[in-house]
C-alpha positions, 0 to 999 in steps of 0.5 A, spaced: 547 473 504 540 471 501 538 476 496 531 476 500 530 481 505 523 478 507 521 471 505 513 469 507 511 462 506 504 459 507 503 464 512 496 463 516 493 468 522 486 465 525 483 470 530 477 467 534 471 471 532 463 471 535 461 467 529 467 462 528 474 463 526 476 468 522 482 467 517 485 474 517 491 471 512 490 465 509 496 461 506 500 468 504 506 467 500 511 472 497 519 474 497 521 482 497 528 483 494 533 487 497 534 494 495 527 494 492 521 498 494 515 493 494 508 495 495 503 491 499 496 493 497 489 490 498 482 493 500 480 493 507 479 486 510 484 483 505 489 481 511 494 486 509 495 490 516 496 483 519 501 481 515 505 487 516 504 486 524 506 479 523 513 482 519 514 487 524 514 483 530 508 486 532 503 479 532 505 472 531 502 467 526 498 461 527 502 458 522 507 459 516 514 461 516 517 468 516 524 470 515 526 478 516 533 479 513 534 472 514 532 471 521 526 469 525 522 473 530 522 467 534 530 466 535 533 473 533 528 478 535 533 483 538 537 482 532 531 484 527 529 490 531 536 493 530 536 492 523 529 495 521 525 501 521 517 502 522 512 507 521 506 505 523 498 507 521 498 511 527 504 514 532 502 517 539 508 522 541 510 524 549 507 531 547 511 535 552 518 533 549 521 537 543 522 534 536 529 533 537 528 530 544 523 525 540 528 523 535 534 522 540 530 518 545 529 513 539 536 514 536 538 511 543 535 504 542 540 503 536 547 501 537 548 504 530 544 509 526 544 517 524 545 523 527 538 527 529 540 533 525 541 529 519 534 525 520 530 531 521 533 534 515 531 528 511 524 529 512 524 537 512 523 538 520 530 541 521 526 548 523 522 544 528 527 541 532 526 545 538 518 545 537 514 541 542 511 536 539 504 538 541 504 544 537 506 540 530 501 540 525 498 532 523 502 532 517 509 534 521 507 529 526 507 524 520 514 526 518 516 525 525 514 518 525 518 517 518 524 520 522 523 515 527 523 509 522 530 512 519 534 514 525 537 507 526 539 507 519 535 500 518 536 496 512 529 494 511 524 500 513 516 498 513 512 504 511 505 503 513 500 508 509 506 514 511 503 519 506 496 519 509 493 525 511 498 530 509 498 536 504 500 534 497 507 538 498 508 533 504 507 527 500 512 529 495 517 530 500 516 523 503 516 520 496 523 523 495 525 520 502 523 513 499 527 514 493 533 516 496 532 510 501 532 506 494 538 509 492 542 507 498 541 500 496 535 500 503 529 495 502 522 499 503 516 495 504 510 500 502 502 500 504 498 506 501 491 508 499 494 512 494 495 508 487 499 513 483 504 513 489 505 506 489 505 506 481 510 511 482 515 508 488 514 501 487 519 496 484 514 490 484 507 490 488 503 484 491 495 485 491 492 481 497 485 479 498 482 475 502 488 473 506 492 471 500 496 474 494 492 475 488 497 478 483 504 480 484 508 483 479 511 491 477 506 496 476 507 496 468 506 489 468 500 488 472 496 494 468 498 490 462 496 483 464 490 485 467 486 491 464 491 493 458 494 500 457 488 503 455 481 505 457 475 507 454 469 509 458 462 510 455 456 513 458 450 511 454 442 513 455 439 507 457 434 509 462 431 504 466 436 499 463 441 495 467 448 496 464 450 489 460 458 489 459 457 483 455 454 487 449 462 489 449 466 484 452 466 479 446 469 485 441 476 484 438 481 489 441 477 489 448 480 485 453 475 486 459 468 490 460 465 492 466 461 497 469 461 502 474 454 505 475 452 507 469 459 508 466 461 502 461 469 501 462 473 497 456 479 495 457 482 495 450 489 494 446 488 499 440 483 505 442 483 507 435 482 501 432 476 499 437 473 506 438 469 505 431 467 498 432 464 500 439 461 507 436 458 502 431 455 497 435 452 503 440 448 505 433 446 499 431 443 498 438 439 504 438 443 507 443 445 514 445 452 516 447 452 521 452 459 521 454 466 518 452 473 519 455 479 515 454 485 514 458 491 510 460 490 504 464 492 505 472 493 500 478 486 503 480 483 499 474 487 493 476 485 493 483 478 494 481 478 488 476 481 483 481 477 485 487 471 488 485 472 494 490 476 500 490 481 503 496 477 507 501 480 510 506 477 510 513 473 504 512 474 498 518 477 492 516 472 487 517 475 481 518 480 483 523 475 488 526 470 482 528 476 479 532 476 485 537 483 485 536 484 490 530 491 494 532 492 501 529 499 501 530 499 506 536 506 507 538 508 510 544 515 513 546 518 513 553 
C-alpha cells in the first residue's frame, strides 16, 4: 500500500468563459501522505475549491492525473466513496428529519462505519439527537455536517472550511475532532480561512495561487523561509508621502520589507539587533515614529508575502464565478 493518500500530478481544469477560457487550475501537483493533516490554502480565485471538488469526485479535470487512496475516480468511484468522508462549504438537510434520522440515513450509505451515538458524541450533538434539524443553530448544523463526514469511518476526510461561522467554543471542539482523527491514523485534507487554525492543526500546508502550488512545507518552515520568526511593525509620520519599504529592505538582518497602508512591516532575524539600527535610520531621515510593535511571524504573514492578498471570507471566487459554474458544495440528504 502506498504511503500517499492523495497524488495529484499536473492537474488542469479549464472552464469556458465570456472573455475566453479560464484556467481555474493550471498544472497543480501535490502529494498528501497517509495519516497527516494537510492544509490547502489560497486566496479566493486561486483554484483550491475546484481542486477539492476534483479530489472529491464532484468535478472532472481537463487533464492531469489524480489518485485518491491509490484509486482513480474514472474506474473506482464507488470504492473511493466507501473510504472517504466529505464536509462541504454548505450543506442542506431535510429540515423535518431529526438529527438521529439524518445520521442514520448517511450511515446506511456505507457497508461499514461508526454508530450514530458515537458520531454525535464526537461533535457534541448527543443532546440534540431527537431534535429536528430545522431547530438547530447554524453552528450545530455545521457540526452535523462533520458528523455525516465521519459516520462511514473514512480513511480520508475532506473538511472544506468546517469551522466557518462557528462560535469559538464550537471551533475548538471541531479542532479536537481533527486531532482525534490524526491520532487514529486517518488522513485529513483541510481548507480554512483561519490561519491560526491551519497553523495549529496541519502537519504540512500547500499555498495555492493562480491554479498552482506556490509553496509547500510545514507551518514552521513556511514561516522561517518566507517571513522569518519575528516581525517589526512601524508607523511613521510621513504626511503626504507614499511609504517606501526600500528604505529598510537592504539593512542587515532584514529578510523582507513591505507596507500595509501606512504601516511598515519588516521580517527580521534578530529583533534586538535590528531594532536599534532601524531606529537610527528613522532618525537620520528626519522621520517620527508614532507606533512600534514586535510579534512572531505567522502563516498570515507568509500568505500576504507570497500572494499579496489577505484571506477574506465572503468574497467571490473570481475565476470560477466568471464561468457560471461555481458550486458551493450543496449536499442534499434523501
